[in-house]
C-alpha positions, -999 to +999 in steps of 0.1 A: -122+416-167-084+430-158-078+398-134-082+374-164-061+385-186-027+373-172-036+336-179-058+340-209-035+324-235-015+302-212-034+270-223-022+254-257-054+242-277-065+204-280-091+211-306-098+238-331-135+233-337-154+262-323-172+262-290-209+266-294-229+285-270-267+292-272-282+325-267-318+323-265-339+355-261-372+371-276-364+385-308-398+389-316-431+396-299-438+418-270-407+411-253-384+417-282-383+456-269-362+444-241-343+412-250-328+421-285-302+443-264-295+415-243-285+393-273-264+423-283-244+425-248-239+387-250-224+388-286-201+418-277-186+396-249-182+368-271-164+389-297-141+405-271-132+370-257-125+355-294-104+388-298-082+376-269-077+342-285-109+327-274-112+299-245-090+267-245-074+280-278-108+280-296-132+303-308-167+306-296-197+302-320-227+317-307-261+299-319-291+324-316-326+311-310-356+332-308-382+324-278-407+347-297-421+359-264-435+323-259-429+299-230-434+267-249-413+279-279-386+287-252-387+252-240-384+238-275-356+259-286-336+253-253-340+216-261-329+221-297-297+240-286-288+214-263-297+182-283-293+193-321-267+222-317-248+206-289-240+240-272-219+242-240-238+267-223-268+287-228-276+325-219-311+337-220-345+344-210-362+374-194-395+366-182-399+342-149-426+324-170-399+314-196-372+306-172-396+282-152-405+264-184-371+259-197-357+248-165-368+214-166-352+210-198-318+221-185-324+196-153-332+168-180-301+169-199-278+183-172-268+216-190-264+250-177-282+281-180-272+318-171-302+336-164-292+374-165-324+392-152-337+402-119-364+380-108-387+371-080-364+345-064-382+315-046-359+292-069-326+274-067-319+250-094-285+233-098-283+241-136-289+276-133-267+306-126-288+335-114-268+365-126-297+391-122-311+406-087-329+388-061-358+404-045-335+414-014-315+430-039-341+451-058-378+451-049-372+450-012-349+480-014-370+499-037-400+495-012-380+509+015-367+538-004-401+547-018-414+548+017-383+572+029-389+594-001-423+593-017-449+582+007-465+555+025-497+546+003-484+518-020-504+506-052-488+473-067-494+466-106-476+443-129-481+422-159-501+390-153-474+361-148-455+347-120-429+373-116-450+401-110-474+382-087-446+370-067-427+401-062-458+416-051-465+391-024-429+398-014-436+438-013-468+432+005-451+416+033-423+444+035-449+472+035-468+454+061-435+448+081-427+487+076-458+500+086-469+513+054-503+509+036-514+486+007-543+507-011-544+486-042-530+457-065-539+450-101-524+430-131-523+440-169-525+407-191-493+399-208-487+420-239-520+437-235-527+475-239-559+473-222-549+495-191-581+516-188-595+496-158-561+496-138-561+531-143-595+538-131-586+517-098-554+537-091-574+569-092-599+557-068-572+546-045-552+577-044-519+562-035-487+582-028-465+558-050-471+530-076-446+501-077-447+488-113-438+453-126-454+459-159-432+445-187-425+448-222-449+468-248-476+473-222-457+501-207-463+524-237-500+522-228-498+524-191-478+554-189-494+571-214-528+566-199-516+577-165-507+608-180-540+613-199-558+614-166-536+637-149-517+613-128-482+629-138-449+619-122-452+651-099-487+639-086-480+603-085-447+589-091-441+553-105-409+531-094-405+507-119-384+474-116-386+465-154-379+497-171-343+506-180-325+527-206-329+506-233-369+502-229-370+541-227-355+542-264-391+527-275-413+544-251-429+579-251-403+597-228-427+626-221-451+602-204-419+587-183-398+615-173-398+621-140-408+587-128-384+562-113-367+530-120-349+505-095-320+483-108-284+472-098-267+490-128-275+523-146-255+534-175-248+567-157-230+551-130-192+566-129-164+540-125-137+533-150-150+498-158-184+511-169-170+539-189-151+512-210-181+490-211-205+520-225-176+531-249-173+496-262-210+488-264-214+519-286-185+514-307-200+481-318-236+491-321-238+529-326-232+562-307-269+562-302-273+531-284-276+529-243-267+504-217-291+492-190-292+464-163-299+438-185-274+447-207-246+450-184-255+416-164-259+394-199-226+410-210-208+400-175-226+366-174-206+358-207-174+368-190-181+347-154-188+315-176-156+323-197-134+328-165-146+296-152-141+275-185-105+291-186-095+283-152-112+248-153-095+244-187-127+224-196-160+229-211-175+201-186-207+213-170-202+201-136-167+212-137-178+247-150-205+250-125-181+243-095-156+266-107-180+295-112-190+297-074-154+308-067-155+335-094-157+374-091-156+400-119-150+437-119-184+443-139-193+476-149-215+483-117-189+471-094-177+438-080-200+409-091-194+377-071-211+345-077-226+334-041-215+297-036-245+287-014-272+302-038-257+302-074-269+338-074-247+368-075-238+395-051-254+430-067-253+467-061-287+484-059-296+520-072-324+541-077-326+562-107-350+592-121-359+591-156-350+624-174-364+642-206-334+633-225-342+596-222-314+590-198-316+578-160-301+598-133-287+579-103-305+593-072-295+569-047-274+540-044-262+512-017-227+513-005-216+479-008-229+449-029-258+430-014-258+394-006-283+372-024-315+357-006-335+341-028-364+331-003-374+363+016-377+353+053-411+367+056-423+332+051-411+299+053-397+281+017-424+256+021-451+286+023-433+304-009-435+271-027-473+263-018-479+301-030-461+291-064-479+257-068-514+274-062-506+299-089-493+273-112-526+251-109-548+280-109-537+290-142-540+253-157-504+244-157-490+276-170-466+303-153-487+329-167-524+337-168-535+322-200-570+344-198-573+380-199-603+395-178-629+412-197 
C-alpha cells in the first residue's frame, strides 16, 4: 500500500456524506466457518482507509449483509444493498453457486462486485473483479505438484455444487494430459456430514492422493472419517483447495495434521508486507487469530478498489472499473496486479503442509505471480459453457445439486 500514501490526502472533499460499501458474506449457516473472517478482513481495510482520511475526503461506511449460506438470499441481499442502501461497491461471496446467483443482479444494475475467492474460472463478467485465484493459479499447479511429490493415482472429491464439479473437470483434463490416473470421483451434498459412502469408495479405489474441494462444515466429518478407517495423512495425503488457516481453527486438527493445502497465500509467507498485515489483523481481532488466503484476498480487494477511486477521484462504477484495470498492489502475498484483459488478478501459488499446532508450513512456492487464464485451454470456451449449462439444467436451474443422494 506504500505506493498510494503519497497522494492519499491531496483532494479536497466535495461531500461529507459517508461512502456506503456493501459487505455480503455468510454470517450464518455452513459457510460461516469461512466467510465471517472475510468480513473481518474487509472491515480492517476500511478502518485503515478511514484512518488515513477516508476516500475523496469522506469516510467509508460498511453495510454488512448476511447471505446465510443460501444462494437466493445472496441475490436478494445484493439487490437490497444496491437499490435500498445505495452502496458504491460490494465485496462478497465465497461459493460459486452464490456468485453465479448474484452476478445477474450486478449486471442488471450496472454495479461492481469484488469476488475475493479462488474459483473455477469459466466466467468473465464486466461487473465482477475476480481477485481470487483462477484454475491455472491454484488447482492446475496443485495437480502438477501432487504428481511430482505424492503419486500418480488421483481421487477427486468435492461438495456437490458448481465449483467442485467444474474444477474436477479441469483437473481431469490435466491428469489425463500428464499421464496420471484418475481412480475415482465423488461429491458430498452441500453442508452434509454424510460421508461414509464416499470414504468406502476411496478405500476401494486405493489412490495415492486425494484432491479435495469439500467446503465448510463437511470437512469436519470428512477428515474424521478418513482417519477413523486408518487413512491417515502418511498413508493417503489429501491436498485441499478449500481449507486455510482460518478453517483449521474450527476443525479437529488431529485429523488434518500432515495433510496439504494449496493457495496463493499462507500466513507463514515471510515478507514485510505480510508481517505488517498479520500484526495489524491480530492487533484488531486478537492475538489468537490467524490469517489465510481468503482473508488476505478480501483485505487486498478493498485496497485495490480504494486505490482506483482515489486515483479516478470518482465513485462512478464505469470510471472506477476502467482505472482498476491498471492497478497493482504490494499485497501480503507479493505483487497483486489486475489483469486488464480478464478482470482477474495475477496471483502467487504455494503448497502448505498442515502442522499439529494449526499453522500451515509452506513447502513449495512459485517464483513469480501467475497470469490468470479463466478458461483452461484443454477445451474451447463453447465446450466449457456447454458443460456449465448442462449442469445448471440437470439441477433444475440451480448452481448446486438440490437433492442429496440416498
